[in-house]
Backbone bond lengths (Angstrom), bond angles and torsions (degrees), N, CA, C in turn:
res aa  C-N    CA-C-N  psi(-1)  N-CA   C-N-CA  omega(-1)  CA-C   N-CA-C  phi
1 M - - - 1.449 - - 1.522 111.36 -
2 C 1.328 117.18 -37.75 1.465 119.34 -178.32 1.518 111.60 -60.56
3 R 1.313 117.57 -33.50 1.467 121.39 179.44 1.523 110.77 -57.48
4 L 1.325 116.71 -34.27 1.457 121.58 178.22 1.527 110.81 -57.88
5 F 1.320 117.04 -37.35 1.458 121.62 -179.00 1.523 111.95 -88.08
6 V 1.324 116.14 -43.12 1.463 121.22 -178.02 1.531 110.83 -66.19
7 G 1.317 117.13 -30.85 1.455 121.34 -178.03 1.518 114.90 -82.13
8 A 1.323 117.66 0.80 1.467 120.80 -179.28 1.525 110.95 -68.78
9 R 1.306 115.80 162.08 1.466 121.06 176.64 1.522 108.85 -61.63
10 S 1.305 116.66 127.96 1.468 120.92 -175.78 1.528 112.79 -68.95
11 D 1.320 118.31 -19.85 1.467 118.61 179.07 1.526 111.81 -68.96
12 L 1.338 118.17 -15.28 1.467 120.50 179.41 1.518 112.50 -65.89
13 W 1.325 117.83 -28.26 1.460 119.35 179.70 1.520 113.04 -104.90
14 E 1.323 117.21 7.82 1.469 119.88 173.76 1.524 108.83 -70.07
15 S 1.317 115.84 135.74 1.463 120.62 179.87 1.517 111.01 -77.65
16 Q 1.303 114.41 142.37 1.457 122.21 174.34 1.517 107.26 -128.98
17 T 1.314 115.96 136.32 1.457 121.15 176.72 1.520 108.25 -106.98
18 R 1.317 115.33 131.20 1.463 120.83 177.00 1.521 108.15 -124.64
19 S 1.313 115.13 137.89 1.465 121.08 176.57 1.518 108.59 -92.82
20 I 1.322 114.97 134.29 1.463 121.29 -176.42 1.519 108.59 -134.61
21 R 1.321 116.35 136.37 1.458 121.47 177.16 1.523 108.36 -92.87
22 M 1.340 115.02 120.40 1.468 120.48 177.77 1.519 107.80 -130.03
23 D 1.316 115.24 121.90 1.460 122.41 -179.93 1.525 111.70 53.02
24 G 1.324 115.56 43.26 1.455 121.01 176.21 1.514 114.78 81.27
25 M 1.303 118.09 -4.92 1.464 122.36 -179.91 1.521 108.98 -108.95
26 V 1.323 115.85 141.16 1.454 120.24 175.65 1.519 107.77 -93.42
27 T 1.326 115.38 128.81 1.454 121.10 177.55 1.522 108.85 -129.26
28 S 1.294 116.25 154.30 1.458 120.98 178.64 1.515 109.75 -108.38
29 V 1.316 115.42 139.15 1.458 121.75 177.51 1.523 106.90 -123.43
30 R 1.323 115.55 127.85 1.465 121.45 -178.93 1.524 108.74 -114.70
31 L 1.327 115.20 116.65 1.462 122.33 179.26 1.524 109.43 -138.62
32 E 1.312 115.12 161.43 1.442 120.77 174.88 1.531 109.48 -71.59
33 K 1.327 115.46 151.39 1.464 121.39 -176.28 1.525 112.31 -54.06
34 S 1.329 117.48 -40.10 1.466 119.22 -178.29 1.525 111.57 -62.11
35 F 1.339 117.85 -34.50 1.469 120.00 177.14 1.525 110.80 -70.37
36 W 1.338 117.26 -38.93 1.467 119.50 177.04 1.525 110.23 -61.38
37 M 1.320 117.17 -37.05 1.462 120.49 179.29 1.531 110.78 -63.92
38 V 1.319 117.19 -41.02 1.468 120.27 178.39 1.529 110.15 -67.79
39 L 1.327 117.64 -42.71 1.465 120.30 178.08 1.525 111.08 -61.42
40 E 1.321 117.19 -37.03 1.466 120.19 176.68 1.524 110.49 -63.66
41 E 1.332 117.04 -39.78 1.463 120.65 178.09 1.528 111.01 -64.86
42 I 1.327 116.23 -44.51 1.471 119.85 179.30 1.525 110.13 -62.35
43 A 1.322 116.59 -45.70 1.462 120.52 -179.55 1.521 110.69 -60.98
44 E 1.316 116.62 -46.50 1.467 120.59 179.88 1.519 110.43 -61.07
45 R 1.330 116.21 -41.30 1.467 121.62 178.98 1.522 111.05 -57.65
46 D 1.320 115.65 -38.26 1.460 120.93 -177.67 1.525 112.89 -98.06
47 S 1.339 117.11 19.15 1.472 123.92 176.98 1.526 112.38 56.03
48 M 1.329 115.77 44.75 1.462 122.10 178.01 1.513 108.94 -132.10
49 N 1.329 115.17 171.37 1.457 119.15 166.82 1.534 106.82 -100.53
50 V 1.322 116.61 171.15 1.466 120.22 -174.81 1.532 112.12 -61.98
51 P 1.333 119.98 -45.19 1.474 117.92 177.72 1.531 113.10 -58.17
52 Q 1.327 116.98 -39.75 1.468 119.83 177.29 1.528 110.74 -62.95
53 L 1.328 116.40 -43.29 1.467 120.60 179.20 1.519 110.83 -60.74
54 L 1.336 117.26 -48.26 1.466 120.27 -178.52 1.520 110.95 -62.93
55 H 1.306 116.62 -39.75 1.472 120.40 178.55 1.527 110.17 -62.95
56 Q 1.325 116.33 -43.72 1.467 120.13 179.50 1.526 111.03 -66.03
57 L 1.332 117.24 -44.24 1.469 120.20 178.41 1.524 110.68 -59.74
58 Y 1.305 116.33 -43.95 1.464 121.32 -179.25 1.529 110.67 -62.00
59 N 1.327 116.47 -50.72 1.471 120.08 -177.62 1.526 112.33 -65.87
60 E 1.323 117.36 -42.26 1.464 119.45 179.96 1.525 111.16 -67.51
61 S 1.319 117.28 -33.12 1.470 120.54 176.10 1.518 110.70 -64.89
62 L 1.314 115.74 -42.69 1.467 119.34 176.86 1.521 110.57 -63.01
63 D 1.340 116.79 -42.15 1.468 121.16 178.74 1.525 111.57 -60.30
64 E 1.341 117.10 -32.83 1.464 121.71 178.95 1.525 112.36 -80.46
65 G 1.337 116.34 -7.59 1.456 120.22 179.13 1.516 114.03 85.31
66 H 1.323 116.87 17.15 1.468 120.35 179.82 1.526 110.49 -76.82
67 D 1.317 114.75 145.11 1.459 120.96 171.45 1.519 106.26 -90.06
68 I 1.325 116.78 106.61 1.460 119.70 -178.69 1.527 109.79 -112.91
69 G 1.321 114.49 49.81 1.450 120.48 177.98 1.510 112.27 -60.20
70 N 1.321 117.31 -30.69 1.460 120.91 176.04 1.527 107.38 -110.13
71 F 1.326 115.30 81.20 1.461 122.20 -174.63 1.527 111.17 -62.72
72 T 1.329 118.28 -36.49 1.463 119.67 -179.26 1.529 111.30 -66.10
73 S 1.312 118.24 -37.77 1.467 120.38 175.62 1.522 110.26 -64.42
74 F 1.313 116.24 -42.36 1.460 121.49 176.91 1.533 109.68 -57.17
75 L 1.337 117.15 -44.61 1.460 120.59 -179.05 1.527 111.49 -66.06
76 R 1.324 117.65 -39.07 1.470 120.19 177.66 1.530 110.53 -61.90
77 V 1.326 116.34 -43.05 1.467 119.87 178.76 1.526 110.08 -65.93
78 C 1.322 117.70 -39.22 1.471 120.47 176.16 1.523 110.28 -57.74
79 C 1.318 117.13 -44.23 1.469 121.39 179.29 1.517 111.26 -62.42
80 M 1.330 116.56 -45.76 1.462 119.82 -179.73 1.521 111.01 -64.59
81 R 1.314 116.67 -40.59 1.466 119.88 179.37 1.527 110.44 -65.23
82 Y 1.329 117.04 -41.25 1.467 120.43 179.07 1.531 110.21 -59.25
83 I 1.317 116.44 -46.99 1.469 120.48 179.64 1.524 110.02 -62.85
84 D 1.320 117.12 -43.59 1.458 121.59 179.25 1.528 111.31 -63.27
85 L 1.320 117.00 -43.51 1.464 120.78 178.29 1.526 111.09 -62.48
86 R 1.331 116.05 -38.91 1.465 119.44 176.73 1.522 110.55 -65.09
87 L 1.332 117.59 -43.45 1.462 120.77 -179.36 1.517 111.86 -61.19
88 H 1.322 116.52 -33.41 1.463 121.07 179.25 1.529 112.58 -89.23
89 G 1.325 117.52 4.79 1.462 121.65 177.14 1.510 114.29 71.84
90 L 1.339 116.82 19.12 1.465 119.66 -177.96 1.528 112.59 -87.90
91 V 1.299 117.70 -23.04 1.469 122.29 169.86 1.524 106.93 -136.42
92 H 1.307 114.75 157.69 1.457 120.72 -179.41 1.516 109.17 -116.76
93 Q 1.319 115.56 164.92 1.455 120.13 -176.73 1.525 111.19 -65.94
94 T 1.309 117.72 -25.91 1.456 120.56 178.40 1.518 109.47 -116.43
95 I 1.309 116.02 150.26 1.465 120.77 178.65 1.530 109.74 -61.03
96 E 1.340 116.58 -39.13 1.461 120.07 -177.73 1.527 111.06 -59.02
97 G 1.360 116.95 -30.78 1.455 121.14 -179.40 1.517 113.21 -80.20
98 S 1.319 117.29 -12.58 1.465 120.88 -177.40 1.515 109.57 -80.70
99 T 1.310 115.24 127.29 1.453 119.12 -178.62 1.522 112.65 -121.72
100 L 1.315 118.10 -16.81 1.457 120.65 -175.15 1.526 111.31 -90.02
101 P 1.317 117.25 138.07 1.467 120.09 173.97 1.527 110.35 -67.67
102 V 1.316 116.41 152.50 1.461 122.59 -176.40 1.519 111.75 -53.07
103 E 1.323 118.06 -46.72 1.469 120.60 -177.50 1.523 111.43 -62.12
104 E 1.332 117.21 -36.92 1.465 119.85 178.12 1.528 110.45 -68.42
105 V 1.335 117.00 -40.02 1.464 120.65 176.87 1.525 109.59 -59.97
106 L 1.341 116.61 -46.13 1.464 120.41 -179.72 1.523 111.48 -63.42
107 D 1.324 117.26 -39.84 1.466 120.57 177.85 1.527 111.30 -63.38
108 R 1.322 115.81 -46.19 1.472 119.26 -179.89 1.531 110.78 -66.08
109 E 1.324 116.46 -38.97 1.454 119.48 177.14 1.529 110.02 -61.66
110 G 1.324 116.85 -40.14 1.460 120.99 177.81 1.519 111.70 -61.11
111 E 1.320 117.01 -39.43 1.467 121.32 178.22 1.530 110.42 -65.18
112 I 1.317 116.90 -42.99 1.469 121.41 178.65 1.519 109.68 -62.54
113 Y 1.316 116.59 -44.17 1.464 121.60 179.88 1.532 110.40 -62.67
114 A 1.335 116.90 -42.69 1.469 120.80 -179.75 1.531 110.46 -62.70
115 R 1.337 117.17 -41.07 1.474 119.92 177.80 1.525 110.52 -64.02
116 R 1.316 117.01 -41.33 1.469 120.33 178.40 1.523 110.89 -62.49
117 M 1.313 116.25 -43.67 1.460 120.22 -179.26 1.525 110.35 -65.20
118 A 1.336 117.70 -37.91 1.465 121.02 178.30 1.527 110.16 -65.45
119 R 1.333 117.47 -42.24 1.475 120.42 177.32 1.511 110.04 -64.24
120 Q 1.321 117.00 -41.37 1.462 121.37 -179.77 1.527 109.88 -64.34
121 S 1.312 116.55 -42.84 1.462 121.39 179.58 1.528 109.57 -62.12
122 G 1.322 117.48 -42.58 1.460 121.15 178.53 1.519 111.41 -65.83
123 A 1.326 116.85 -37.54 1.478 120.21 178.42 1.520 110.55 -68.78
124 D 1.326 117.33 -36.30 1.463 120.87 178.82 1.530 111.08 -64.05
125 R 1.331 116.69 -38.91 1.462 120.88 -178.77 1.520 112.30 -71.46
126 S 1.341 116.14 -27.47 1.462 118.95 -177.49 1.533 112.51 -81.76
127 H 1.321 117.48 -8.64 1.480 119.91 179.92 1.490 111.66 -93.63
């Protein structure tokens, strides 16, 4: 199984830094190429460009009261969640394909997460 990951194109984990203007300030975000590719897909899905998406994610996170001191970690988790949600059929690559309301997606994601945690807890006890 490791060969599947080790044999991937090495440029996927090369870091890229992009400068983005948010609220009049220029900030730099450094992520691996594979994460930028996912962010581009999410932005395109929502009819935005990547800087617009990052600005919206940042502002909405602040509105929710999240501490996003490590914005790049937040973005990596967003990418992983997007891929996971797609794999579970909870969001689609295009907005037109999306049929579930946000709250229902979050509820279903919570159920999936709870099942994973229960399996993990059971695996931890068996070791």
